[in-house]
C-alpha positions in Angstrom: 0.0 0.0 0.0 1.4 3.4 -1.0 2.2 6.0 1.6 -0.3 8.4 0.0 -3.0 5.8 0.2 -2.1 5.0 3.8 -2.3 8.7 4.8 -5.7 9.1 3.0 -7.1 6.3 5.2 -5.8 7.8 8.5 -8.0 10.3 10.3 -5.7 13.2 9.8 -8.1 15.6 11.7 -7.8 13.5 14.8 -4.0 13.1 14.4 -3.5 16.8 13.8 -5.7 17.7 16.8 -3.7 15.4 19.1 -0.4 16.8 17.9 -1.6 20.4 18.3 -2.8 19.7 21.9 0.6 18.1 22.7 2.4 21.1 21.2 0.4 23.5 23.4 1.3 21.3 26.4 5.0 21.6 25.7 4.6 25.4 25.4 2.8 25.5 28.8 5.4 23.3 30.5 8.1 25.7 29.2 6.1 28.7 30.6 5.4 27.0 33.9 9.0 26.0 34.5 11.0 28.8 32.8 11.6 30.9 35.9 12.2 28.1 38.4 14.7 25.3 39.0 12.4 22.9 37.0 13.5 24.6 33.7 15.1 21.4 32.3 11.7 19.7 32.5 10.7 21.3 29.3 13.4 19.3 27.4 12.2 16.2 29.1 8.6 16.8 28.1 9.6 17.3 24.5 11.5 14.0 24.7 8.4 12.2 26.3 6.3 13.7 23.5 8.6 12.4 20.8 8.7 9.0 22.4 4.9 9.1 22.6 4.7 9.9 18.9 6.9 6.9 18.1 4.7 4.7 20.3 1.6 6.1 18.6 3.0 5.1 15.2 3.8 1.6 16.5 0.2 1.2 17.8 -1.1 2.4 14.4 1.1 0.0 12.4 0.1 -3.2 14.4 -3.4 -4.4 13.7 -5.5 -3.9 16.8 -6.8 -7.4 16.4 -3.2 -8.7 17.0 -2.9 -6.4 20.0 -6.2 -7.8 21.4 -4.9 -11.3 20.9 -1.7 -10.6 23.0 -3.7 -8.5 25.5 -3.7 -11.3 28.2 0.1 -11.3 28.1 0.3 -7.5 28.4 -2.3 -7.5 31.1 -0.4 -10.2 33.0 2.9 -8.3 32.8 1.1 -5.2 34.0 -0.4 -7.0 37.0 3.1 -8.4 37.9 4.5 -4.8 37.8 1.8 -3.5 40.1 2.4 -6.4 42.5 6.1 -5.6 42.5 5.4 -2.0 43.5 3.5 -3.2 46.6 6.4 -5.3 47.9 9.0 -2.6 47.1 9.9 -0.1 49.8 10.5 3.0 47.7 8.0 5.8 48.2 7.6 8.7 45.8 5.2 11.5 46.9 3.8 9.2 49.6 2.9 6.4 47.2 4.4 3.3 45.6 3.5 4.2 42.0 6.8 4.5 40.2 9.3 2.0 39.1 12.8 3.5 38.9 15.2 2.2 36.2 18.5 4.0 35.9 17.8 7.7 35.8 14.2 7.3 34.7 10.9 6.4 36.4 7.6 5.2 35.0 4.1 4.4 36.3 2.8 0.9 35.4 -0.7 2.1 36.3 -0.8 4.4 33.2 0.1 1.6 30.8 -2.2 -0.8 32.6 -5.1 1.4 31.4 -4.2 0.5 27.8 -3.7 -3.2 28.6 -7.0 -3.5 30.5 -8.9 -1.7 27.7 -7.4 -4.2 25.1 -8.3 -7.2 27.3 -11.9 -6.1 27.8 -12.2 -5.3 24.1 -11.0 -8.8 23.3 -13.6 -10.2 25.7 -16.5 -8.2 24.2 -15.3 -9.0 20.6 -16.1 -12.7 21.3 -19.2 -12.0 23.4 -22.1 -10.7 21.3 -24.9 -11.3 23.7 -27.4 -8.5 24.2 -27.0 -8.6 28.0 -24.2 -9.8 30.2 -25.2 -12.6 32.5 -24.0 -12.8 36.1 -20.9 -14.9 35.1 -19.9 -12.6 32.2 -20.5 -9.5 34.4 -18.4 -10.9 37.2 -15.5 -11.8 34.7 -15.5 -8.2 33.3 -15.6 -6.6 36.8 -12.8 -8.8 37.9 -10.6 -7.9 34.9 -11.1 -4.2 35.7 -11.2 -4.6 39.5 -7.8 -6.4 39.8 -5.6 -3.4 38.7 -7.9 -1.0 40.5 -7.4 -2.8 43.9 -3.6 -3.1 43.4 -3.3 0.6 42.5 -5.5 1.7 45.4 -3.2 -0.2 47.7 -0.2 1.9 46.6 -2.2 4.1 47.7 -3.0 6.1 44.6 -6.7 6.5 44.6 -6.7 9.1 41.8 -5.0 6.7 39.5 -7.4 3.9 40.6 -10.4 6.1 40.0 -9.2 6.8 36.5 -10.3 3.1 35.6 -13.9 4.0 36.4 -14.6 4.8 32.7 -14.0 1.1 31.9 -16.7 0.1 34.4 -19.1 2.6 32.9 -18.4 1.5 29.3 -18.6 -2.2 30.2 -21.9 -1.8 31.9 -23.5 0.4 29.2 -22.0 -1.1 26.1 -22.0 -4.7 27.3 -25.5 -4.3 28.6 -26.6 -5.5 32.0 -30.0 -6.3 33.3 -31.8 -4.2 36.0 -30.9 -6.8 38.7 -27.2 -6.3 38.0 -27.6 -2.5 38.0 -29.2 -2.8 41.4 -26.4 -5.0 42.7 -23.7 -2.7 41.3 -25.4 0.3 42.9 -25.7 -1.3 46.3 -22.1 -2.4 46.2 -20.9 1.1 45.4 -23.0 2.7 48.2 -21.7 0.1 50.7 -18.1 0.7 49.6 -18.3 4.5 50.2 -18.1 4.5 54.0 -15.7 1.6 53.9 -13.5 3.5 51.4 -13.4 6.5 53.7 -11.8 4.5 56.5 -9.2 3.1 54.2 -8.0 6.6 53.1 -4.7 7.9 54.3 -4.7 11.1 56.4 -3.5 13.3 53.5 -6.2 11.9 51.3 -8.9 12.7 53.8 -7.5 16.1 54.2 -7.9 16.7 50.4 -11.6 16.0 50.7 -12.0 18.2 53.7 -10.2 21.0 51.9 -12.5 20.5 48.9 -15.5 21.1 51.2 -13.9 24.1 52.9 -10.7 25.5 51.2 -10.5 28.3 53.7 -10.0 26.0 56.7 -6.2 25.9 56.0 -5.4 28.6 53.4 -1.7 28.5 54.1 -1.5 24.7 54.3 -3.6 22.1 52.7 -6.0 24.6 51.0 -3.1 26.6 49.5 -3.1 24.7 46.2 -6.8 25.1 45.5 -6.9 28.8 46.4 -3.8 29.7 44.3 -5.2 27.7 41.4 -8.5 29.6 41.5 -6.6 32.9 41.7 -4.4 32.0 38.7 -7.2 30.7 36.6 -9.5 33.7 37.3 -6.8 36.4 37.0 -6.3 35.8 33.3 -9.5 37.6 32.3 -10.5 37.4 28.7 -7.2 37.3 26.9 -4.7 36.5 29.7 -1.6 38.2 30.9 0.5 36.9 28.1 3.1 34.2 27.5 5.7 34.1 30.4 3.8 36.9 32.2 1.8 35.0 34.7 2.5 36.3 38.2 1.2 33.3 40.0 3.6 31.2 37.9 6.6 33.4 37.8 6.6 34.1 41.5 6.0 30.3 42.2 2.8 30.9 44.2 1.1 28.1 42.2 2.3 24.6 43.3 2.6 21.7 40.8 2.1 24.2 38.0 3.7 22.0 35.4 1.8 18.9 36.3 -1.6 18.7 38.1 -2.3 22.5 37.9 -1.1 23.3 34.4 -4.7 24.3 33.4 -4.3 27.2 35.8 -1.2 28.3 33.9 -3.3 28.2 30.7 -6.0 30.3 32.3 -3.6 32.9 33.7 -1.5 33.4 30.6 -4.0 32.8 27.8 -7.2 33.8 29.5 -10.7 32.8 28.6 -9.8 32.7 24.9 -6.9 30.3 25.4 -9.0 28.0 27.7 -11.8 28.0 25.1 -9.4 27.1 22.3 -7.9 24.2 24.2 -11.3 22.8 25.4 -12.6 23.1 21.8 -9.7 21.1 20.6 -10.5 18.4 23.2 -14.1 18.4 22.2 -13.1 18.0 18.5 -10.8 15.1 19.5 -13.7 13.4 21.4 -16.2 13.8 18.5 -13.7 12.5 16.0 -13.0 9.5 18.2 -16.7 8.8 18.6 -17.1 8.8 14.8 -14.3 6.2 14.7 -16.1 4.1 17.2 -19.4 4.3 15.2 -17.6 3.3 12.0 -15.7 0.4 13.5 -16.1 -2.8 11.7 -16.4 -5.0 14.8 -17.6 -5.0 18.4 -14.1 -5.1 19.8 -12.9 -2.0 18.0 -16.0 -0.1 19.1 -15.5 -1.0 22.7 -11.7 -0.2 22.5 -12.3 3.3 21.1 -15.1 4.1 23.6 -12.9 3.0 26.5 -10.0 5.1 25.4 -11.9 8.2 24.7 -13.7 7.9 28.0 -10.2 7.9 29.6 -9.7 11.3 27.9 -13.1 12.6 29.0 -12.5 11.5 32.6 -9.1 13.1 32.9 -10.2 16.4 31.4 -13.3 16.7 33.6 -11.5 15.7 36.8 -8.4 17.9 36.2 -10.4 21.0 35.2 -13.0 20.6 38.0 -10.4 20.2 40.7 -8.7 23.5 39.7 -11.8 25.5 39.9 -12.9 23.9 43.2 -15.6 21.6 42.0 -13.8 18.4 43.0 -11.0 17.5 45.5 -7.4 17.7 44.4 -6.2 14.4 42.8 -3.2 13.4 40.8 -5.1 13.3 37.5 -3.1 14.9 34.7 -4.5 16.9 31.8 -4.2 14.7 28.7 -1.3 15.5 26.4 -0.6 18.8 28.3 0.5 18.0 31.8 4.2 17.2 32.3 4.9 13.5 32.8 6.4 10.7 30.8 4.1 7.8 31.6 0.9 9.7 31.1 2.1 11.4 27.9 3.1 8.1 26.4 -0.1 6.4 27.5 -2.3 9.0 25.8 -0.3 8.9 22.6 -0.7 5.1 22.6 -4.4 5.6 23.1 -4.5 8.0 20.1 -2.6 5.4 18.1 -5.1 2.7 18.9 -8.1 5.0 18.0 -6.4 5.8 14.6 -5.7 2.1 14.2 -9.4 1.2 14.5 -10.4 4.0 12.2 -7.7 2.9 9.6 -8.9 -0.7 9.7 -12.6 0.0 9.2 -11.8 -1.1 5.7 -11.8 -4.9 5.4 -8.8 -5.0 3.0 -6.2 -3.4 5.3 
């Protein structure tokens, strides 16, 4: 197949949008770290982005049916890595989420999202029933629940919660009877008070600060208040590139990772925020079109799962910065600094493009 023909079958609108969002992310990381000791992180983010693009190309080139076939192996490796973290004694930011190799570190939980989505897609590809019976429902919940439990034990509840889109897609797309809906709802309600008692003190504090940020404005509530100030102070057009006072004076913590949206709001204002959110919306709509046009059930489920990861991360990250949700370690897709998350989202884009490319039977 000629290169021209291959490009014509790729969703170039989706690809271009993803690359544009990633480019904006690199610019924001540069701006967020330019005046501080984290300045070299910009070069690292460019490197992660380039590696992510290479991975995206790999995940486009390999037929997603092949990837679904080897999904059990990938899933098994991911589970072993998560178990390894629990028995290791190295803490990073109060959790056991990172594996350190040489001078680099990575989060297995991020790649586990891709592996789990592939495994569930493989299961649904071979299960064409209108409704999931109790056995099938239990199998699907166990596949998703295993990494969730292991990640929650790190304890990284934000990363564990990011698997919830898989539960939602499995229940809606797979189809479950009202009896199972009732069982799932009761289990969720029962788990809430139990979950509260399993939280670490710093995690409980995040929730209390969400309910009342002013209770500790110079301590636990500092991040949320500074994020609100930075986001709101940009006005309509923003203060300009490299001119954000909250950023330059380092009032805003984690400005290149969890709170990079506030950097966007301060420097680019309402206009910049609108442009970025519009790009995300276009990315989501293009991906939904790919899911609709998929030639099989597995491809449709895979795309829906991956795009729900994007939606979840966007909603949670933006909401926590304007005070609508507690602070969690949920990055903004393709924009926040971070190697594992950046590579994972590019892999997701590659898989979505893969499904769209192979909607034609003869490729």
